[in-house]
C-alpha atoms as one frame of an Amber mdcrd trajectory, in Angstrom:
protein
  92.523  -5.342-137.429  92.183  -2.099-135.151  89.918  -1.048-138.435  87.552
  -3.424-137.436  87.076  -2.464-133.238  86.501   0.883-134.101  84.020  -0.434
-136.655  82.570  -2.921-134.065  82.412  -0.255-131.500  80.590   2.371-133.371
  77.982   0.058-134.277  77.671  -2.432-130.940  76.820   1.512-128.776  74.434
   2.686-131.797  72.922  -0.159-131.684  72.538   0.328-127.934  71.563   2.974
-127.659  69.365   3.193-130.875  65.769   3.673-129.451  66.890   6.160-126.696
  68.960   7.896-129.612  65.909   8.576-131.660  63.197   9.644-128.943  65.771
  11.973-128.443  66.736  13.252-131.608  62.869  13.369-132.452  62.425  16.321
-129.158  65.341  17.599-129.794  64.690  18.790-133.274  60.990  19.818-131.729
  63.162  22.173-129.149  65.598  23.292-131.053  62.528  25.123-133.263  61.211
  27.156-130.112  64.075  29.869-129.912  63.629  30.020-133.707  60.042  30.924
-133.094  60.355  32.552-130.277  62.844  35.383-131.841  60.114  35.729-134.555
  57.792  37.366-132.358  60.945  40.548-133.290  61.444  42.235-129.478  65.093
  41.849-129.338  67.519  44.513-128.611  69.842  45.077-131.218  72.267  46.978
-128.986  71.897  46.222-124.787  75.287  47.071-124.510  74.534  50.650-125.243
  71.368  51.002-123.193  72.261  50.842-119.098  71.131  49.831-116.596  69.946
  53.570-115.040  67.863  54.188-118.063  65.688  51.673-118.457  65.272  51.394
-114.394  64.398  54.798-115.533  61.634  54.042-118.001  59.669  51.197-116.377
  59.693  53.241-112.971  57.765  56.052-115.601  55.360  53.709-116.984  54.432
  51.356-114.474  52.847  51.781-110.378  55.552  49.188-108.895  58.464  47.575
-110.847  59.422  43.603-109.281  61.424  42.156-111.328  63.856  43.054-114.634
  65.331  40.094-116.827  67.429  40.274-120.066  67.349  36.680-121.100  69.797
  35.623-124.069  67.153  36.044-126.803  67.879  39.780-126.244  64.574  40.541
-125.451  63.870  42.310-121.491  61.217  41.270-119.959  59.458  43.092-116.838
  57.468  41.788-113.950  55.164  44.353-112.928  52.158  45.144-110.796  48.557
  45.424-112.771  45.964  48.163-111.747  43.974  44.254-110.083  47.223  44.284
-107.836  48.124  41.090-110.243  51.830  40.160-111.526  51.996  41.014-115.130
  55.592  39.590-116.940  55.803  41.644-120.039  58.520  41.657-122.674  59.415
  45.259-122.424  61.391  48.376-124.217  64.059  49.614-122.397  64.074  52.258
-123.435  60.412  54.184-123.151  59.333  51.048-121.054  56.762  50.398-123.157
  54.839  47.425-123.337  55.933  44.557-126.344  53.817  42.294-125.787  52.754
  39.837-123.106  54.652  37.185-121.614  53.203  33.961-123.097  52.873  30.950
-120.887  54.990  27.852-123.053  53.285  26.192-125.555  52.650  22.274-123.914
  54.418  20.040-127.346  57.529  22.239-125.494  56.937  21.478-122.033  55.838
  17.533-123.184  59.203  17.890-125.357  61.749  19.242-122.721  59.769  16.296
-119.861  60.444  13.251-122.379  63.915  14.635-123.794  65.477  15.241-120.060
  63.935  12.007-118.786  61.432   9.732-120.613  58.989  10.642-117.870  61.056
   8.347-115.831  62.453  10.894-113.219  66.294   9.857-111.881  66.150   6.895
-113.770  65.235   9.071-116.897  67.210  11.236-116.627  70.384   8.851-115.745
  69.552   6.570-118.981  69.318  10.279-121.168  72.592  11.112-118.831  74.358
   7.950-120.462  72.475   8.483-123.593  74.514  11.484-124.721  77.805   9.369
-122.996  77.435   6.609-125.325  76.806   9.199-128.133  80.000  11.367-127.485
  81.345   7.983-128.258  79.502   7.282-131.086  80.773  10.467-132.161  84.061
   9.319-131.586  85.085   6.676-133.362  82.698   8.061-136.241  85.870  10.732
-137.100  88.083   8.400-136.858  86.280   5.579-138.440  85.922   9.381-141.263
  89.991   9.105-141.028  90.821   6.216-142.140  88.539   6.256-144.640  89.919
   9.665-146.020  93.963   8.872-145.223  94.572  10.191-142.021  93.433  13.591
-140.278  94.370  16.089-142.349  92.237  14.518-144.522  89.907  14.485-143.571
  87.826  17.433-145.551  89.233  15.621-148.718  86.266  14.926-151.466  84.127
  12.051-150.239  85.394   8.498-153.145  81.371   8.441-155.449  79.668   6.089
-153.445  75.977   4.840-153.221  73.836   7.685-151.450  73.852   6.051-148.445
  77.550   6.184-147.173  78.720   9.198-149.223  76.034  11.214-147.205  76.861
   8.946-143.803  80.757  10.272-144.389  79.777  14.288-145.491  77.174  15.222
-142.300  79.735  13.143-140.356  81.806  16.350-141.451  79.658  18.706-141.025
  77.829  18.007-137.453  80.679  15.963-136.028  81.179  19.406-133.882  77.575
  20.275-132.378  76.533  16.562-132.154  79.960  16.524-129.628  78.322  20.037
-127.990  75.329  18.414-128.191  76.846  15.165-126.367  78.965  16.783-123.042
  76.705  19.199-122.695  73.705  16.991-121.940  75.843  15.098-120.044  76.947
  18.173-117.522  74.058  18.719-117.574  72.294  15.406-115.801  75.976  15.264
-113.829  75.099  18.374-112.636  71.355  16.757-111.771  72.910  14.305-109.891
  74.966  16.433-107.661  78.368  15.289-109.161  79.729  18.419-109.578  80.972
  20.652-107.296  78.386  23.059-105.705  77.538  26.190-106.926  77.023  28.445
-104.346  77.607  32.079-104.609  79.887  32.990-101.031  78.509  36.249-101.084
  81.123  39.131 -99.987  79.568  42.089 -97.246  81.989  45.936 -98.399  82.276
  48.112 -96.558  79.629  51.249 -96.960  81.339  55.073 -96.961  79.414  56.257
 -94.865  79.198  58.970 -96.362  78.683  57.929 -99.579  76.575  60.570-102.111
  72.870  59.825-102.279  71.220  61.103-105.652  67.798  62.219-105.732  67.315
  60.585-109.609  68.470  56.914-110.290  69.731  57.580-113.695  72.814  59.739
-111.767  73.610  57.027-110.174  77.593  56.061-111.019  76.552  52.351-110.553
  73.562  52.114-113.041  74.793  54.603-115.420  78.239  52.496-115.718  76.118
  48.981-115.919  74.322  48.063-119.310  71.882  45.582-120.180  74.555  43.493
-121.697  76.202  42.849-118.447  72.694  41.459-116.471  71.148  39.402-116.372
  67.818  39.563-114.055  67.777  42.700-111.081  65.193  42.007-108.046  63.635
  45.630-107.420  63.789  47.579-103.810  60.412  47.025-102.035  59.792  50.404
-100.460  62.336  53.536-100.663  63.575  52.565 -97.650  67.725  53.033 -97.635
  68.298  49.809 -95.748  66.304  47.759 -99.389  68.914  46.964-102.041  68.706
  45.945-105.673  70.072  42.637-106.252  71.032  42.411-109.666  72.579  38.865
-111.294  75.607  39.896-113.609  76.908  37.506-116.345  79.937  37.130-113.846
  78.428  38.062-109.899  75.268  38.686-107.957  75.404  42.416-105.888  73.466
  44.228-103.612  73.672  47.578-104.567  72.344  50.007-102.652  69.286  52.931
-104.106  70.260  55.280-103.308  74.014  55.692-103.584  74.961  53.110-106.356
  77.631  51.435-103.314  77.841  47.254-103.673  76.462  46.299-100.040  77.631
  43.131-100.723  79.168  40.979-104.004  80.050  37.387-104.659  80.846  35.722
-107.928  79.699  32.886-109.685  81.844  29.322-109.324  83.626  28.130-112.163
  80.427  25.424-112.153  77.467  27.963-112.422  79.345  29.647-115.496  79.562
  26.069-117.480  75.779  24.956-116.343  74.682  28.223-118.075  77.166  28.082
-120.910  75.675  24.236-120.975  72.790  25.362-121.069  72.843  27.564-123.786
  74.790  25.722-125.902  72.744  22.754-125.310  69.665  24.679-126.289  69.830
  27.057-128.672  68.394  29.769-126.397  69.308  33.492-127.648  70.673  32.398
-131.324  68.603  30.992-134.229  72.072  30.553-136.298  73.436  28.204-133.768
  68.997  26.977-132.588  68.938  26.014-136.873  72.870  24.069-136.293  70.873
  22.304-134.089  68.380  21.290-135.548  70.283  19.619-138.469  72.524  17.932
-135.930  69.118  16.536-134.403  68.017  15.215-137.774  71.367  14.018-138.705
  71.817  11.784-136.415  68.533  10.405-137.039  69.988  10.515-141.030  73.371
   8.342-139.771  71.284   5.629-137.848  69.129   5.350-141.495  72.118   5.129
-143.114  74.667   3.450-141.163  71.907   0.632-140.576  72.871  -0.190-144.516
  75.348   0.604-144.563  75.584  -2.308-142.114  73.935  -4.485-144.240  75.180
  -3.498-147.077  78.801  -4.845-145.569  77.246  -8.019-143.688  76.125  -9.064
-147.547  80.250  -8.008-148.470  82.234  -9.712-145.261  79.469 -12.459-146.028
  81.073 -13.204-149.169  84.442 -12.614-147.949  84.527 -14.796-144.879  83.423
 -17.205-147.492  86.102 -16.921-150.003  89.161 -19.481-149.199  92.748 -19.953
-150.059  92.668 -19.391-154.481  95.264 -22.620-153.903  92.034 -24.697-152.245
  89.921 -23.965-154.718  88.380 -25.640-158.206  86.453 -22.461-159.766  89.137
 -19.710-159.946  86.255 -16.192-161.487  88.303 -13.631-163.230  86.259 -10.733
-163.501  86.980  -7.366-166.077  84.969  -4.958-165.409  84.946  -1.360-166.142
  82.039   0.397-164.351  80.100  -2.938-162.837  77.931  -4.808-164.396  80.730
  -7.744-165.206  81.546  -7.800-161.974  77.651  -7.799-160.349  77.061 -10.721
-163.169  80.577 -12.118-161.793  79.567 -12.241-157.872  76.154 -13.718-159.230
  77.830 -17.056-160.549  80.055 -17.019-157.771  76.860 -16.928-155.402  75.782
 -19.605-157.149  78.684 -22.461-157.740  79.017 -21.384-153.354  75.259 -22.475
-152.760  75.933 -25.896-154.503  79.216 -26.612-152.193  82.302 -25.768-155.010
  85.070 -24.175-153.358  85.967 -20.542-155.157  87.829 -17.855-155.964  86.825
 -14.729-157.354  89.470 -12.124-158.472  90.226  -9.410-160.543  92.313 -10.502
-164.310  95.317  -8.079-163.421  95.426 -10.364-159.873  95.795 -13.404-162.679
  98.387 -15.626-160.739  99.061 -19.909-160.394  96.199 -22.002-159.171  97.584
 -25.277-157.145  94.269 -27.338-157.826  92.488 -25.306-160.208  89.859 -27.009
-162.700  87.762 -24.519-164.471  88.609 -20.783-165.362  85.624 -18.387-166.014
  86.489 -15.480-167.124  83.478 -12.319-167.337  85.362  -9.169-168.833  83.231
  -6.172-170.663  85.299  -4.147-174.067  85.603  -0.535-174.226  86.204   1.661
-177.264  88.189   0.304-180.261  88.117  -2.730-178.097  90.138  -1.788-175.022
  90.329  -4.197-171.778  88.847  -2.521-168.765  91.322  -1.155-166.715  91.326
  -3.653-164.018  92.412  -6.086-167.181  94.364  -4.040-168.567  97.635  -6.456
-167.670  96.417  -9.405-167.605  97.160 -10.568-171.688 101.224 -10.052-170.160
 100.860 -11.694-167.206  99.090 -14.339-168.445 101.997 -16.046-171.047 104.446
 -15.510-168.182 102.364 -17.875-165.920 102.346 -21.481-166.355  99.265 -23.614
-165.109  99.719 -26.556-162.450  97.168 -28.740-164.501  94.966 -28.830-166.917
  91.996 -25.693-166.905  89.118 -26.203-168.862  87.798 -22.267-169.307  84.960
 -20.115-170.765  84.938 -16.666-171.886  81.885 -14.946-171.263  81.948 -11.207
-172.962  80.124  -8.105-172.509  79.145  -5.090-174.797  76.548  -3.659-176.917
  76.137  -4.241-181.070  75.476  -0.630-181.176  79.263  -0.794-181.305  81.702
  -2.099-183.943  84.026  -3.629-182.029  81.097  -5.684-180.117  82.562  -7.608
-177.849  86.868  -7.236-179.446  88.365  -7.672-176.270  86.322 -11.133-174.795
  87.472 -12.074-178.379  90.647 -12.026-178.204  91.287 -12.833-174.742  89.308
 -16.343-175.458  91.743 -16.721-178.029  94.778 -16.055-176.652  93.646 -18.573
-173.134  92.406 -21.193-176.025  96.609 -20.966-177.809  97.847 -21.323-174.794
  99.529 -25.259-173.246  97.053 -27.000-170.969  93.587 -25.016-171.075  90.736
 -26.474-173.110  87.151 -24.209-174.494  84.161 -25.727-172.045  82.163 -23.262
-174.351  82.397 -21.580-176.672  82.793 -17.697-176.305  79.515 -16.103-174.978
  78.361 -12.268-175.617  76.216 -10.935-173.405  74.676  -7.834-175.220  73.473
  -4.447-173.347  73.548  -6.557-170.077  70.754  -8.482-170.999  69.848 -11.124
-168.817  68.385 -13.769-169.692  71.126 -13.902-171.812  73.119 -14.693-168.559
  70.466 -17.149-167.497  71.359 -19.462-171.319  74.761 -19.727-170.352  74.234
 -20.463-167.711  72.421 -23.146-168.570  74.177 -24.273-171.479  77.101 -24.454
-168.821  75.532 -26.287-165.195  74.722 -29.071-168.268  78.147 -29.123-169.010
  79.091 -29.612-165.490  76.598 -31.956-165.007  75.009 -30.103-161.537  72.608
 -27.503-161.747  73.376 -23.808-159.939  70.869 -21.426-158.959  70.899 -17.501
-160.115  69.395 -15.041-157.763  67.781 -12.233-161.365  69.009  -8.378-160.120
  66.258  -5.815-159.607  66.153  -3.232-162.282  65.671   0.283-161.414  65.974
   3.244-164.818  67.539   6.002-164.166  65.097   8.567-164.640  66.600  12.444
-167.384  65.178  15.302-166.438  65.361  15.776-170.792  65.190  20.131-171.278
  64.995  22.296-174.225  68.599  22.472-176.438  69.185  24.828-179.417  71.555
  24.699-182.452  73.715  27.383-181.974  76.707  25.773-184.369  77.703  22.180
-186.456  80.984  22.322-188.440  81.134  19.656-191.310  83.393  16.589-190.804
  87.147  17.195-191.136  89.379  15.009-192.270  89.172  11.360-189.249  85.196
  12.510-189.461  84.481  14.535-187.084  82.947  17.681-185.808  81.850  20.263
-183.716  78.886  20.678-181.856  77.404  23.744-180.196  73.987  23.811-178.473
  72.396  26.860-175.818  70.194  25.506-172.435  67.051  27.128-173.434  66.057
  26.708-169.735  68.206  27.425-167.149  70.349  24.033-165.882  73.642  23.307
-163.959  76.222  21.886-165.303  79.997  22.365-166.672  82.615  20.594-167.888
  83.532  17.064-167.560  79.942  16.207-167.485  78.089  14.951-169.445  74.695
  15.534-172.442  72.710  12.450-172.583  70.490  12.187-175.963  67.816   9.961
-176.895  68.462   9.020-181.361  65.288   7.092-181.128  61.883   7.382-179.754
  62.447   4.777-176.996  64.831   6.243-174.004  68.290   4.661-175.490  70.225
   6.889-174.172  74.103   8.276-176.369  76.573  10.496-173.878  78.831  12.856
-174.784  81.580  14.610-172.271  80.593  18.016-172.855  82.539  21.716-172.960
  81.005  25.171-171.222  82.157  27.672-173.379  80.062  31.060-172.654  76.863
  29.377-170.683  76.555  26.903-174.183  78.062  23.050-174.332  79.999  22.294
-176.665  80.680  18.009-177.958  83.183  16.372-179.602  81.772  13.576-181.749
  83.097  10.899-184.560  80.732   9.979-186.838  80.574   5.920-187.184  79.256
   4.748-189.917  76.413   2.646-187.781  76.334   4.995-185.092  73.297   6.107
-183.956  74.107   8.601-181.354  76.896  10.069-184.249  74.843  10.522-186.632
  71.672  11.096-185.292  73.190  14.232-184.250  75.392  15.503-187.205  72.050
  15.572-188.987  71.036  18.324-186.695  70.390  21.209-188.354  71.901  24.934
-186.678  67.989  26.906-185.799  66.456  23.036-184.543  65.608  22.136-180.800
  66.302  19.102-178.942  65.350  16.960-175.662  68.954  16.321-173.902  69.464
  16.185-170.088  72.491  16.416-168.076  74.035  13.986-166.230  76.205  15.289
-163.798  79.946  13.816-163.413  81.197  14.880-160.522  84.656  12.793-160.326
  85.230  14.444-163.587  84.915  18.066-162.914  88.505  20.360-162.867  89.617
  20.766-158.777  89.449  23.857-157.795  92.289  23.957-155.777  94.595  22.057
-157.861  97.417  24.572-158.735  98.902  22.341-161.695  97.239  20.050-163.723
  97.999  18.100-167.071  95.871  16.927-169.449  96.079  14.221-171.453  93.433
  12.900-174.554  93.239  11.805-177.814  90.584  12.464-180.505  87.196  13.302
-178.921  88.203  13.124-175.465  90.102  16.601-176.073  86.026  18.394-175.791
  86.224  18.534-172.117  89.917  20.308-171.717  88.602  22.597-173.882  85.384
  24.223-171.482  87.934  23.913-168.473  90.414  25.577-170.466  88.101  28.460
-170.605  87.383  28.815-167.549  90.392  28.342-165.904  93.091  30.112-167.581
  94.525  31.091-164.649  96.049  27.835-163.675  98.643  26.241-164.348  97.618
  23.512-167.383  99.707  21.136-169.371  97.717  19.595-172.487  98.595  16.545
-173.924  96.496  15.718-177.391  96.405  12.406-179.253  95.511  12.790-183.044
  96.181  11.492-186.792  97.494  15.001-187.927  98.001  18.619-187.705  94.558
  17.995-189.528  92.928  16.466-186.891  93.880  19.290-184.446  92.967  22.185
-186.900  88.875  21.528-185.834  90.265  22.389-182.329  92.412  25.846-182.996
  89.782  28.634-183.517  87.612  27.726-179.755  91.787  26.881-178.011  92.812
  29.997-178.968  89.169  32.574-178.687  89.793  30.096-174.683  93.488  31.617
-173.741  94.779  28.019-174.825  98.336  29.543-175.427  99.010  31.764-172.675
 102.328  31.250-170.967 100.639  29.820-167.791  99.327  27.326-170.040 100.785
  24.800-172.398  99.513  22.593-175.330 101.318  19.156-176.587  99.884  17.918
-179.422 100.314  14.778-180.717 100.393  12.945-184.611 100.791   9.407-185.169
 101.285   9.337-189.078 103.039  12.709-189.370 106.212  14.412-188.191 107.935
  12.006-185.498 104.388  10.269-186.156 104.079   9.699-182.133 101.391   8.590
-179.934 100.666  10.263-176.953 102.394   8.267-173.649 105.724   8.776-176.471
 105.267  12.709-175.537 103.996  12.462-171.742 107.542   9.980-171.503 109.523
  12.712-172.876 108.277  14.823-170.339 108.385  12.689-167.349 110.194  15.792
-165.129 106.433  17.748-165.826 104.645  14.716-165.079 106.422  13.593-162.651
 106.830  16.955-160.533 103.215  17.610-160.785 102.215  14.297-159.802 104.595
  14.758-156.121 103.256  18.484-155.491  99.859  17.385-155.261  98.533  18.048
-158.202  96.045  16.544-160.777  96.938  14.158-164.404  92.876  14.170-166.029
  92.755  11.375-168.418  89.886  10.902-170.802  89.107   9.681-174.326  89.644
   5.996-175.816  90.307   3.116-172.697  93.894   1.837-175.111  94.796   4.992
-174.482  94.594   5.478-171.009  95.756   2.100-170.444  99.532   3.015-172.258
  99.237   5.819-170.242  98.693   5.099-166.345 101.593   2.176-167.930 104.053
   5.359-168.781 103.042   6.363-165.506 103.974   3.968-163.891 107.547   3.932
-165.181 108.383   7.073-164.420 107.223   6.227-160.664 109.306   3.075-159.907
 111.595   3.767-157.016 109.877   7.273-156.401 109.696   7.878-152.642 106.755
  10.489-151.859 104.029   8.408-154.178 104.116   4.729-155.548 102.547   3.917
-158.918  99.447   1.972-157.284  99.320   5.547-154.239  98.503   7.675-157.240
  96.212   5.158-158.306  93.843   5.746-156.218  94.212   8.983-155.129  92.175
  12.274-156.199  95.278  13.267-158.039  94.044  11.341-160.780  91.008  11.353
-162.527  89.528   9.294-165.773  86.827   9.513-167.584  87.542   7.157-170.793
  85.328   4.908-173.413
């Protein structure tokens, strides 16, 4: 409920102020360019604190017939107002040491004048200034509510800068940019409110109360201003403006605005005649103006420019996020109680494809007025009024279930449904693999053999997410139930890969498990790291096969199991040293080595060891424990030379190799249970566990970790599964 209030407030304020924020952001971007372009003129004085006021006044008097005033801009430019031979006032930028003219002060470009007027008041004078101040206040509130939402999303304020979960572009960069630009946006908003309040006289009076100073009548008069103590000791860094006396009359004073006060100074003795400190309001106003405009600081101006641009992006991404959330929200608000629904849809999905199909089926059923409940296979339970159960599930590796379906086989045998149930199973997979839809087949058999379950339609398999096949099943199902179900087709968007040339450096022969190593060298400079994926194209078409990458000495090392019917593995094994292939790097950022993790555990079986070979070679100073499972010692020998060269047998790197057909005949999860103290210590101290290999191995390992964490007071298994401490890349 609380987070809904924050989100509602954040969204409402953004919508109310959207038009004004667009105008303010666009003009803010324009105005942020002005101090940057101004600074490029190159008139800034680097060491103002080393140049005395006496030096500058003397240089100006020797260079010009008459000097009216002097100003030290926040940009570091020194500007003088002088009288020309034609008795015209001229503003010029000068060298404060020599008095030499560097350039004339040009008239402000009209685009900046126009942008300023729009930015300050929208050309509406006082009413416009009021709205600008109000929008600045709303922007501050929007930023604060956004920070609260971000903290809740990341798991608390202390985790604001923890890794952002991988998601669609708008959501991901809404989070990333909000962390970068929260402080600049708050500064823009607060200073905007302050400056608006100043214009409406809502702040205390900023009158400088000048106090007369008792003058020593015997004070020494100097013939040369460079000898006057006050002017010698005051540097340009402390000066804002100087108004020169009109004559040499001692009663005519230098009126000097310093950074913190205003003084009147006798031009002959340097004695301060009267002085007044600036009130806090004046200093705050001046600071607000500098912070709001970026005047005098190129870096801050660039930050303000980017912050203004980010506000525009936040409005766009927030709009996209709202539409997506509303679409999802409509589904959730219509989700009935599970015990009220006749149709139950159970989903096992790793990449989201099976869920997408199930969601479309759910939408179709609800449109024709059916009561439907959709959930994961792992949450299977008794359903009071259920008459139809529809299962959508994918299969990975050698018949393994998706992660959110791994508990279903055990759950199903322990739960008794109160009614007779008609069921249908839809399996998603690929005919390129020998275990096509194997988990769906096993699940279909398990349900069919249970009491009170009757198969409504035979198991239906969908190859490579073919939507036409899904439509065919929908027609069959509609005919079975006696009513037509509407179905929305998805928009297909193919991923574009940037292909580059790779040279084959080495290819080993097959080992006892039909596994080989392939080393490739990119012919052009590319960015990749261990854990990324190499996309290859074994056919003339755009069919893609992906393999996990180990980066070793700027080369790619792949560990590949050769399947008899495997297009990718046979294509790669057929390559010869020196040949060139075209492939692409697919960034896999969620499976990169955590640089800040002091302790890490790598768990793999078979060819899943590949990315860990590279990670070990790149991070030999970290504490790493690697668990690997294979059939025999001969299975491991293919990796030994790589491990030895990578320093895998250092004191801080431990390798636990297990063999299922030799010695103790253990699987990798068995050794993890033996090393439960190491696993528990790594997790509770914030370390990372990375798993790569078969999905079945991943499920078994997670079952063991769940046992290890049972009853743990520091972190529950559910919290660990959802944290950044667990990284998986299984197939």
